[in-house]
N, C-alpha and C positions, 0 to 999 in steps of 0.2 A: 312813548308813543305806542299806540296799539299795534300788534303784528298784523300784517296784511295776508289775508288768506286768498287762495284762488277761488274756491266756492265755500260759501256759507250756506247751510241748510237750515231754514227755519221750521222746527217741527222734528221731534224725536220719536215719532210713532214707526210702525214698521215700514212705511214708505220712506220716511225720512232716513231711517238707519240703513236701509238697503241702498238708497241714493248715496249715502256716505261710503259705503262699501265700493260700489261702482266708480265713484269719483276718485277713491284712493287707488283703485285698481288702474285708473287712467293716469296715476301719478300727479294728480292734483291736490294741493295742500288744502285739507278739508276741515271745516268746523261745523258742528251741529248744535243748535241752541234749542232747548226744550223749555216750555213753560212750567210743566209739572215738576215735582221733585224727583220723579223717576221717568225712565223711558218706557216706550211701548204704546202710548196713545190710547186710542179707543179700545184696542184689542185687550190691553191691560185692564181697563176700567170696566168694560161691559161684559166681556166673556172670557175671563182668565181660565175658568174651570170647564168651559164648554169645548166640545170638539168642533173643529173647523175642517170641512171636507172639500173646499174649493180652491185650496192652494196645490199646485202641481208638486209631485214627488212625495206628498204626505197623503196616505190612505185616510188619515185622520189625525189631527194634531190639536192639543189644547191651545188656547190663547196664550197662556203662560209659557208653554214649550215653544211655541212659534216665536215669541218676543225674545226669549233666551237664545234661540238659534240665530235670529237675525242680528241681535246684539253682538253675539259672538262672531259672526261673519264680519260684522263692521269692524270690530276691534282688530281684526287681521291686518287692517291697513292703518291702524292707529290714527284715527281722526281726533281732533280735540272735541270732547263732548262737554257741553255746558248745560246744567239743568237748573231749574228754578229761576229762570229769567224770562220776562215778557218784553218783546220788542215792541216799543211805543212808536218809533218813527224811522223812515228810511230816507236818506238824503243821497241824491247822486252828485258826486264831486265833479270838478272841471276835468279831471283826467279820466273820467268814465267809470271809476270805481265808486264803491258805496260805503257810506257810513250808517251802521245800524245803531240806534240809541235805545237802550233798555229803560225800563220804568223808573230806574234810580239815577238815570243820566250817564250811566256807563256806556262805552261805545265799543263796537267791533267794527273792523275794516275788511273789506272783501272786494275782489274784482268782479265776481259774479254772485248771484243769489238764486237758490232753489227754494221755493215756497212749498212746504209739505205739511202745513199746520191745520188741514181740515177746514171745517166751516166756522171756526171759531174757537175760543177757549171755554173750558168749563171747570168748575169746582164742585165737589160733593157738598150737599147741605150739611154743615157741621153738627156734631152732637151737642145739644143745648143743655149741657149739665156742667155745673161748676167742677173744675178740676180735670175735665176731659183733655184740655190741651197738654197737661202734664204727662199724660200716658200716651198721647197720640202717636208717636213713632213706633213704640214697642208693643203696646197692647190695644190701642184704639185704631182700628183700620177702616178705610173706606173702599177697599177693593179686597178680593179674596185670593190675592197673590201668594205664592209660596205655601201651598197646602201643607207641607211637612211641619210647619211651625205650630200647627193645630193638633198634631198627633197627641192622643191621650190627655188632651187639655179640656178644660171647661169653657165652652164658647157661647156668648150671647150674641144673637143677631137682632138688630133693631130695624124694622122695616115695615111699611104698609103695602109694599109691592111684591109682585111675583119674583122679582130680583131676590128679596129676602128669603122666599120659599126655595128658589134654586139654591142659594148659598147653604141654607140649612140642610138641604137634602144632600148636597155635595160633601158636607162635613159630617154627615150622620155616621158613616163608617170609619171615620178618621179620628174625630175627636171623642173624648171620654163621655162627654154630655154636651147636648145642643138645646138651647132655649131660644124661642122666637118671640120677640115682643112686639106687639102692634098696638099703637095707640088708638086705633080705630075698632070698629066691630067687624069689619071684614077686610080682605085684601084686594087691592086694586089690580086691574089689567091681568086677572087670572082666568084660566080655563078650568072646566070641571075636573079634567085629569089632574091638574096641579093641586087642587084640594084633595082629591082622592089619594095622591101619593103622600101628601102632608099627613093626612089622617091615618095612613097605614104605616107611617114611620114612627121612630122613637122620639122624634123631635117634640119637645115640650112647648106648647103654644100658649101664650099669655095675651088675651084680647083686652082691649080697653084698658091698657096699662102703659105706664111711661117710667123711665128710670129717673129717679129723684136724686140719688146721691151715689158717688163712687167712694170706695174706702180703699186706702192704702197708706203707704208711708211716704208719698211723694216720688218714689222711685219705682215701686212695684205695686200695681193694683191687685187687690185680693178679693174683693166682693163688691156687690152693688145693692142698693135698696130700691125697690119699686114703690110707686105712689101709695099702694095698699099696705106697705110696711113689710112686704115679703123681702127677705134677703137671699140673694144667690151668690154663691162662690163663683168667681169668674177669673180665667186667665187672659181671655181676649174678647173684645168686642168688635163686632162688624156692624158698620152703619150704612144703611142706604135709605135715605129720606128724600131723594130727588137731587136735581142738579140746579146750580146757578150757572146759566148760560150767558156768555157774553158774545156778542156778535163779532165777526172777524174784523180786522183793522185794515183790510185791503183797500178800501176807498181812501182812507186817512193816509195810506202809504202812497197814494197817487195812482193807484192801479184801476183800470176799467173793471167793473164788476157786473155780474148777472146773478140775480137771486142769491147774493152773498158769496158767490164764488167767482173764480177768474177765468174768463173765456180764453181758450187757447186753441192752436191747431195741432196737427200730429207731432209737431216739433216741440211742443210745450212751452213756446215762447209767449210771454205776456206782451202787453202794448208798451212796455218799458224795456228797451234793449238791455240786456244783461241780467233780466230777472226772468226765471223760469218757473214752472209750477208742475206739481205731481200730486197724485192722491185725490182726496175729497175736495181739496181746494180748487181743482181744475174742473172746468165744465166744457163740453163740446158735444156735438150732435151724436146721439146713440151710445153715449158713455154707459159703461156698466160700473156699478158701484161696489166692487168687490176688492178684497185685499190684494189678490193676484193682479188686478188692474193697476193698482198702485206700483207694483214692482216694475211693470213694463213701462209705465210713465216715468218712474225714476230713472231707468236707463235712457230713455229719450231725452229727458231734460238734462242728464249729465253729458250725453253726447252733444247736444245743442250748446251747452256751457262750454264744453272743450273747444268746439269750432269757434265760438265767440271769442274765446280767449286767444286762440291761435287758428286763423283761417286755413293753416296748412295741416291741422290736426286731422287724423283719420276720423271718418264719420262714426265709427264704432270700433270696439275692440272685442276679442273673443277670449273668454277665460280659458279655453282649451289650449290656447298657445301662450299663456302666461303661467310659467312653472313655479314662480317664487312662492306661491302660497300653498303649494300642493302638500307639503309635509308638515304644515303648522297645525 
């Protein structure tokens, strides 16, 4: 039989991981379930290399650095962290606890749930080249996380978007060589200064081109061939060709929704007793869609969950009077 947790958090982005930390700080047995193969959510996917300036305590922090810090903070309280699982349905049991069923029929049991999974799930459009799955984890990437792995390497970026330009420029002074391949004649959603920066850079741009074949021994990719026959040596390929977005499952889970999100009050309670919400999944009047907002909502959701589990529980706790994490 599955172990029963006090709190299960659906979503392992920055909001979900911070909720896990605060939940553990309140001595609640906590699990985090993330759909993607890695934690970090939209911060990891959309701006790992960009500086974020609206999070308190950081004059400027890259998305990757922020994700690392929040994950390290969550790990202080040792939550169970599950990745690569999509929750398909939620069932409330007779004793008031919940059964969460994943896409493959596996289950998780929890006394309370915090939903921190944004406005739905998304996957990057895959590289449509034979053999790309073989090298996906080590050499074919769909985000620009862990910039150190590209040091003095030959990198090919495949994109028609401004994202591809951003990635290429971010790698220009890190990688040995950067090529940007665009199957179109121009880049989408770009500004004039983006193109000026690209023109002034050392990035080699290939327009109206596509990757036709990858070369390697099945373990290590060494080069690629473009449709005009040009062969490029390559250590890493970065791909951004758009997203496959799947709407949220909130209505299917039995929750009231508004524009794909879950209406809540300041206590972050949903219409189902025992289910709480934080981050982009939550909607209420005058909400600000910022990373820092998710942290505040995460604390409010955990505090509501704690009082739901034990009406005698304190309405909040202060880290300044909890010393057990100070030296870790």
